[in-house]
C-alpha positions, 0 to 999 in steps of 0.5 A: 499500500505505501508503494502504491501511495508513494507512486501516486504521489510521484506522478501527482508532483511530477509536473511540480519539481524536477524528477532526475534519477535513473531513466528507463522506460520505452522512450529509452533503451536503458532498463533499471539497474538495481543498486543499494538504494535503487530499485529495479521497477520503472514507472512513468521513465524513472527507476524507482528507489527505495523507501525514505529514498527519492530519485536524484541526478545520481541515482536515488538519495535518502530523504532527511529525517523527520525534525522536532519541532519544540517550545522552549526549554523550561517552559510550558506550551502557553505563552503570555498574552503580548509576550514572545515565545521562541519555537525551535526546530532541531534535527538530528542530521542538522540541516541548514534550512527550516521552514515552519507551518502554522495549522499547515499553512507556510509561516516563514524559514528558519530554525527558530520562530518567534511569536511576538506580541502573543495574541489568540490569532498568533497561536494554535498548531505548529510544524516544521520540516528539514530541506535541502534549500529554500526550493521545495525538494524530494529530499525534504523531510516530512513535517514534524508532529504538530505542537500546540501552543495556548494563549494565557490571556491577561484578563481571566486566564487560568494555567492548570501547569505546575512549576518545578523546582531544580536543584542541579547536583545531589552532592556538594562539598562544604560552603560551596554555592548552588543555583536554583531554576523554576522550570514548567513556567509559561513562555513570556513568564519574567522568572528573574523577577517573579519567582520566589524560592522558600525552605521548608523547614520549620520555620519556613523562609525565603531564600535567595539563588545561589544558596550557598549550602553548609551543615545548617541547610544541606539536604533541606526541602526547598520549593518555587513559587510564582508571584506575578498575578496577571494570570491565575495558576491553579498550582502555583507553587511547587513540590519541595525538592532536597538542597544538595547532601555536603561530601569531602571527596569525590563520589564518582568519576567516568569518562564521557565523550568517547565511545561506549564501547571499542571503536575504531578511529583513523590516526588522523581523526580527532577524539576527545574525552571528557573526565566527569567527576561527581559532584561536578568541578565547580561544587569542589573545593580547592584545586582539582588535578587531571591524570590521563593515562594511556596503558597506565603511563601517564599522557604528558602535558594533559592535566585538563578535565579534557583529553584529546586522544594522542594520534598514534596508530595504536589501541589506546586505553585510557584511564582518567584519575582526578586528585584533590589534596591527598584524595584520588579517584580513578575511572574504568578503562576506555578502549580506543582503536586507531588503525589506518588499515582497519578498512581498506580503501575502496577502488572506485569502479567505473562503467565508462570513463569517457561517457557520451552525451546521454549515456549512463555512467555507473560509479561502484564504491568498490566491493561490499563492505561487510557489517554496517558500513555506509557511503558517501560521495564527492564531486569536484570535492563537494559532497554529493548531497544526501547520496549514500548509496554505493552504486551511483548512475548518471543517466543522460551524461551531460557536460556538467557530469564531467568531473572528479569523483571519490566515495567514502566508506565508513564503519565503527567510527573509521572512514577511508577515501578512494582515489579519485576518478575523473569521467570526461564527456565524449562527443561520439561513440568510439570505434569498435574493436572485434576480439574473440573470448579465447586465447586459441589461435585458430578457428577449428572446425566444428568449434564453438566460438564468440566474437566480441565487440568492444568500445571504450564508450560501453554503456547500459542499453547500447545496441550492435549491428553485425555484419559478415562481409556486406551481410547484416546478421540478426545479432544485436548484443555485443557477443556475436556466436559461432556454433559448430563452425564450418567453412561454407557458413562462417569463414567470412570478414566480420565487422560490428558497429555500436549504437546507443539510441540515435547516436552510432559509431563507425564500422570496426575493422573488418575480423578474419574468420579462417577455418582450419582443420579441427584440432589443437594447433602445435609446432612440437610435442611439448605444445600438446596436452597429454592424457586422457584425451591427447596422446602428447604427440604433434602431427607434423602434417596437419600441425595438430595435437593427435587425439587419443583413442575414441577422442576426435578433433572437434574445433580447437580440442579433442573431444570424446566420441560416444561410446556404441556397442557393436555386435557382428551377426550371422544375418547382418554379415550374410545380408551385407555379403549377399547385397548387389554391388556392396561387397565390391565397395569399401564405403557405406552410402549416404551423408556421413556423421558423427553427432545429430547436429551433422544431419540435415532438418529437412523433411528428406531426413530424420535428423538423427545420426546413427550412431553404428554406421555414422550416417544420416538415416532418410525419413519415410518415403525417402530413398538414398539417390547417391550420397543423398536422401531424395523422395521416390525410387532411388538406387535400389542396392544402396537403399536396401543396403541402408534400410537393412541397416537401419532396421537389422541394426536397430533390432539387434542393439 
């Protein structure tokens, strides 16, 4: 269902936005090449994308993730009449362009949106979306969930929100100060002048923030109360929260900012770690000394709260110790692996380094990297926006697509970049060259061979024309197949030509196919293989390697002769001996064959080869006339011999 909706959406918006991506369909010879993000499905001339991806110039790009619309931190979704409220659109991907909507209508762009001098017509349901640019794009994010902003009128409004008093630390050293805050209040409310903090101990008393914590008030409960009366509050006073407990030593030390587990980085990566104490340094009396160690050895010159891990290709085992006067606390180990060979640099595989106008160029970022690897691409040193596919494809290649491309593979925090590949625009199709699919030096009789039409301009969707002398052949692919080669049918000059849409190359130079005697060409016996197919000897007369018994030369090799069972019987011998004219002949009449494919497929023949006589049998109502099967009466003696052989031998064997 989601795929159908996506298709309808694409069709409806086709006239509004420029649809790119891989092209396909009846107006082009291109089909959809499936990649990690591109599907093999063609709809309305465009190859479709995986869910969450849309067609872009280089294939399929990922939509920006859905952002979050938020009101001011520490405030409620209410705003006082006449005051301001600031809304913020947050994206985990760090988009740079945002658009705001109120009740579905576009308002403005910017990561924040400010409601100034709030009134009833300015509040409502707000949402935002992340965008690539100010112009609309298929890669823009979906809209955020809506947030409702309510108006608190100065006259008669009642807020049901209850304020929350916040004490930022649980532990503190004696006589250190802590700042209190009052949150969960309406936007536009002045907390600097209209909030009172109270110590609820007996007797209750008003206190000021920041509070100096000592033995007389440590652990006491405090509240905050809203004092502005322009708006009514059902619960203007917060619940009580305790002031910090007094400690004389560090409660805990942890390393933050680094990996949650062993992670691999390049030795050029900047990895920062923070030695976090409880209580924090600001709540500790006296000087705090940080000591960082790597494999138990102190890291020289690093005595601050933050450590930049040394850029060395090794495994770092980092600990942090904190010293206050004579007291010391240490963290657990954190392992950082820096390994410049953790991932091999990918090699870009290009379908064509000089694509011509209108063709498809395909670039693949090396072999598949196992595990949770991600890919990125640049052109001219600039990232290709939202392109995370391992394979990119540039259809309808134009001059603007030419340039220098690189790809980057990232896994476990480690990134490695390929060497650059340069694509240049070719003004036409290069002249093809014909080669063959093997390294043999001859075309032996009855062999199977492939001729290949090679052009450096090759692209997906290209067609070919093959010619034998001046005759156009029916093959349209790069490969022309010669099967069971014979001099009569296949010995000739071959040429080919490449076609793409309306563009065509020049004809290739003629490629001569000369059908020679079957067998493997040799000069001496050292050129010949051994058993089982070969004797290991070279026939100096034919310059061919001799075949072993029960093998025969076919094409450029020796092939096994199909085995048959030979039985001599008195009946056949007598028949052959008494047949007119046969006793004087040493050659059996009929077309000679070794395999069924040697026999004609016309109505005169059965199309089968008799394995005993090695002759092509005549079909019903056809008799031998000389060496051929013909309709009507023939030379009776030859016909009788052949019929007796076919019938008699078939019954015997």
